[in-house]
C-alpha positions as CSV (number, residue, x, y, z in Angstrom):
1,M,-1.1,4.3,10.1
2,T,1.4,3.4,12.5
3,A,3.2,5.1,15.7
4,I,6.3,6.9,16.1
5,S,9.2,5.7,17.5
6,E,8.8,7.1,20.4
7,P,5.2,6.3,22.2
8,S,6.6,8.3,26.0
9,D,6.5,11.7,24.2
10,L,2.7,10.8,23.0
11,S,1.4,9.5,26.1
12,R,3.0,12.1,28.1
13,N,1.1,14.9,26.3
14,S,-1.8,13.9,25.5
15,T,-3.6,15.1,28.1
16,M,-2.2,18.6,27.0
17,T,-3.2,17.9,23.6
18,V,-6.8,16.9,24.6
19,A,-7.9,19.7,26.8
20,C,-6.6,22.0,23.7
21,P,-7.3,20.2,20.9
22,H,-7.3,23.5,18.5
23,N,-3.7,24.5,20.1
24,A,-1.6,26.2,17.2
25,S,1.8,25.3,19.4
26,I,1.5,22.2,19.8
27,S,3.9,20.5,17.7
28,C,4.2,16.6,15.9
29,T,5.9,15.6,18.8
30,D,3.8,16.2,21.2
31,C,0.4,15.8,19.0
32,R,-1.6,13.2,20.3
33,M,-2.9,12.4,16.0
34,N,0.9,11.7,15.2
35,S,0.9,8.4,15.4
36,L,-1.6,8.7,12.6
37,C,-0.5,10.9,10.2
38,L,3.5,10.2,10.6
39,P,5.5,7.0,9.6
40,I,7.0,4.5,12.3
41,A,10.0,4.7,10.9
42,L,11.1,8.0,11.4
43,E,13.7,8.9,14.1
44,Y,12.5,11.8,16.6
45,D,15.3,14.0,15.0
46,E,13.5,13.6,11.6
47,V,10.0,14.4,13.0
48,E,11.7,17.6,14.3
49,R,12.7,18.6,10.8
50,L,9.3,17.7,9.4
51,N,7.7,19.7,12.7
52,E,10.2,22.7,10.8
53,I,8.1,22.9,7.7
54,V,4.4,22.0,9.0
55,Q,2.1,25.6,8.8
56,R,-0.1,25.4,11.8
57,G,-2.6,28.5,12.0
58,R,-5.7,29.5,13.8
59,P,-8.8,27.2,14.1
60,L,-11.3,27.1,11.5
61,Q,-14.9,28.3,12.2
62,K,-17.7,25.6,10.8
63,D,-18.2,26.6,6.7
64,S,-14.6,28.2,6.7
65,H,-12.7,27.1,3.7
66,V,-9.1,25.3,3.5
67,Y,-9.1,26.0,-0.1
68,D,-11.6,26.6,-3.3
69,I,-11.8,24.7,-6.6
70,A,-9.2,26.1,-8.8
71,D,-7.0,27.4,-5.8
72,E,-3.2,26.9,-6.6
73,F,-2.1,23.7,-5.2
74,S,1.3,24.1,-2.7
75,A,0.2,22.0,0.7
76,V,-0.9,19.0,1.5
77,Y,-3.1,18.7,5.1
78,A,-3.6,17.2,8.5
79,V,-6.6,17.2,10.5
80,R,-5.3,18.1,14.0
81,S,-8.8,18.3,15.2
82,G,-12.6,18.9,14.4
83,S,-13.4,17.4,10.8
84,I,-13.3,18.6,7.4
85,K,-15.7,17.7,4.3
86,T,-14.5,17.7,0.1
87,Y,-16.5,18.5,-2.1
88,S,-16.4,19.0,-6.1
89,V,-18.9,20.6,-8.6
90,N,-19.6,19.6,-11.9
91,E,-20.4,21.7,-15.2
92,Q,-24.1,21.4,-14.3
93,G,-23.0,23.7,-11.1
94,V,-23.7,20.5,-8.9
95,I,-22.4,19.5,-5.4
96,Q,-20.7,16.4,-5.4
97,V,-19.2,15.3,-1.8
98,T,-16.2,13.6,-2.5
99,G,-14.4,12.9,1.4
100,F,-14.6,13.5,5.0
101,Y,-11.5,13.7,7.0
102,L,-10.7,13.0,10.9
103,P,-7.9,14.2,12.8
104,G,-4.9,12.1,12.0
105,E,-6.1,12.1,8.4
106,I,-4.5,13.7,5.3
107,F,-6.2,15.9,2.9
108,G,-5.8,17.7,-0.5
109,M,-3.9,15.3,-2.4
110,D,-6.0,15.8,-5.3
111,G,-3.9,19.0,-6.8
112,I,-0.8,16.8,-7.1
113,A,-1.5,15.6,-10.3
114,H,-2.5,19.2,-11.5
115,T,-1.3,23.5,-10.2
116,H,-4.2,23.8,-8.8
117,H,-7.2,22.2,-6.8
118,V,-10.0,20.1,-8.8
119,S,-12.4,20.0,-5.5
120,A,-13.0,22.3,-2.3
121,A,-12.3,21.2,1.3
122,V,-14.2,22.9,4.0
123,A,-14.8,22.3,7.7
124,M,-18.0,20.7,9.1
125,E,-17.1,22.4,12.5
126,T,-14.4,23.9,14.5
127,A,-11.4,22.5,12.9
128,S,-8.1,22.9,12.9
129,I,-5.3,21.5,10.5
130,C,-1.6,21.0,9.9
131,E,-0.5,22.6,6.6
132,I,2.7,20.8,4.9
133,P,4.4,22.9,1.7
134,F,4.5,20.4,-0.8
135,S,7.6,21.8,-2.3
136,R,9.1,21.1,1.1
137,L,7.8,17.7,2.0
138,E,9.4,16.4,-1.6
139,E,12.4,17.9,-0.4
140,L,12.3,16.0,2.7
141,S,11.4,12.9,0.9
142,I,14.7,12.7,-0.7
143,T,16.2,12.6,2.5
144,M,14.1,10.4,4.2
145,P,13.4,7.3,2.6
146,S,10.4,6.3,5.3
147,L,8.7,9.7,4.8
148,Q,8.6,9.1,0.9
149,R,7.1,5.4,1.5
150,H,4.2,6.9,3.4
151,F,3.3,9.0,1.5
152,F,3.0,7.1,-1.4
153,K,1.1,4.7,1.2
154,L,-0.9,7.8,1.8
155,M,-2.2,8.6,-1.9
156,S,-2.5,4.9,-2.7
157,K,-4.8,4.8,0.4
158,E,-6.4,8.0,-1.3
159,I,-6.8,6.4,-4.9
160,T,-7.9,2.7,-3.4
161,S,-11.2,5.1,-1.1
162,D,-12.2,6.7,-4.7
163,Q,-12.5,3.3,-6.1
164,Q,-14.6,2.1,-3.1
165,L,-16.6,5.0,-3.4
166,I,-17.7,4.6,-7.2
167,T,-18.3,0.9,-6.4
168,L,-20.5,1.9,-3.3
169,L,-22.6,4.2,-5.5
170,S,-23.5,1.5,-8.5
171,K,-23.5,-1.5,-6.7
172,N,-24.7,-1.4,-3.3
173,S,-28.8,-0.2,-1.9
174,A,-29.5,2.3,0.6
175,E,-28.9,0.1,4.1
176,E,-25.6,-1.1,2.7
177,R,-24.3,1.8,2.0
178,V,-25.0,3.4,5.1
179,A,-23.7,0.9,7.1
180,T,-20.5,0.7,5.2
181,L,-20.0,4.6,5.7
182,L,-20.6,4.0,10.0
183,L,-18.4,0.9,9.8
184,S,-16.3,3.4,8.2
185,I,-16.3,5.8,11.0
186,S,-16.3,3.6,13.5
187,A,-12.8,2.1,12.1
188,R,-11.2,5.3,12.2
189,N,-12.3,6.5,15.5
190,A,-10.7,3.1,16.9
191,K,-7.8,3.7,15.3
192,R,-7.9,7.2,17.3
193,G,-8.3,5.3,20.2
194,L,-12.1,6.8,21.1
195,S,-14.9,4.2,20.5
196,G,-15.8,2.5,18.1
197,I,-19.2,2.1,19.1
198,R,-20.2,4.9,20.6
199,F,-19.3,8.8,18.5
200,R,-20.8,11.8,16.9
201,L,-21.3,12.1,13.0
202,P,-19.4,15.2,12.4
203,M,-21.5,15.3,9.1
204,S,-25.0,16.4,8.4
205,R,-27.5,13.6,6.7
206,A,-27.5,16.2,3.6
207,D,-24.0,15.6,3.7
208,I,-24.2,11.9,3.7
209,G,-26.8,11.6,1.6
210,N,-24.9,13.4,-1.4
211,Y,-21.2,11.6,-0.5
212,L,-23.9,8.0,-1.0
213,G,-26.2,9.3,-3.8
214,L,-29.4,9.1,-1.4
215,T,-31.6,11.7,-0.8
216,V,-31.8,12.5,2.8
217,E,-35.3,10.9,3.4
218,T,-33.8,8.1,2.1
219,V,-30.5,8.3,4.6
220,S,-33.7,9.3,7.6
221,R,-35.3,6.5,7.0
222,V,-32.3,4.2,7.0
223,F,-31.2,5.2,10.1
224,S,-34.9,4.9,11.5
225,R,-34.9,1.3,10.0
226,F,-31.4,0.4,11.7
227,Q,-32.9,1.5,15.4
228,K,-36.5,-0.6,15.1
229,Q,-34.3,-3.7,13.9
230,G,-31.6,-3.1,16.7
231,L,-28.6,-2.3,15.0
232,L,-28.5,1.3,16.4
233,N,-29.0,3.8,18.8
234,V,-29.4,7.1,17.4
235,D,-30.0,10.6,19.3
236,K,-29.5,13.1,15.9
237,K,-25.9,12.8,15.2
238,E,-24.9,10.8,18.1
239,I,-24.8,7.5,17.3
240,E,-24.4,4.0,19.8
241,V,-23.4,0.8,17.4
242,V,-25.3,-1.9,19.0
243,D,-25.1,-4.8,16.6
244,T,-21.5,-4.9,14.5
245,L,-22.0,-8.3,13.3
246,A,-25.5,-7.1,11.7
247,L,-24.0,-4.0,9.7
248,Q,-20.8,-5.8,8.5
249,E,-23.3,-8.7,7.1
250,L,-25.4,-5.5,5.4
251,A,-21.9,-3.8,4.3
252,N,-20.5,-7.2,2.7
253,T,-17.3,-7.2,4.7
């Protein structure tokens, strides 16, 4: 996703946004995440129109739900700070983590094809989100074609991510799966203007294992193996990528 047409607004307000990452008063124009969740073609007045429908609530505490399975679908959401995990539950009551969302990323689109959400979304740490009422978004999209195209791209990206996860779970070894996830988080951090080499994993080893179809013990062994092989430096959730090329080769990218 790309930057809006007034980068000076973004750079001028970035210090304030970093200092107050959960500040609900920050508008779309001022938010340092707008370069990720807004399309480049939007003009300033169009950003203001979108800003008028966005709802910003209080920060969510860790383990607080944004929505639960079977909740009525009424909005999509953008992560402003912190991180969000989505999960589903099958008929046997088994939980399956389905996604991890970082600042600037959109989630909640699972309910578009239904009148309700088929997954749940929960904060993995203190987080703040923007709620975008879907009916209002549809109305705006009619008069703002660039916004409509951007939203179609987001839905396409979500479908592609689901397909990639299915491929990952069906074919790849534990090392390939973990390497792929680390490279994904690295690339997404870099897109936010953060380091793609040194970053903190917001999710637990258990969540990683659940998402990748691995046991917690296997995930821990892979991290230890990567560290011994000189691919990573690992300190609990703090990660330093030492050999990006080796990770890419493992992930077959």
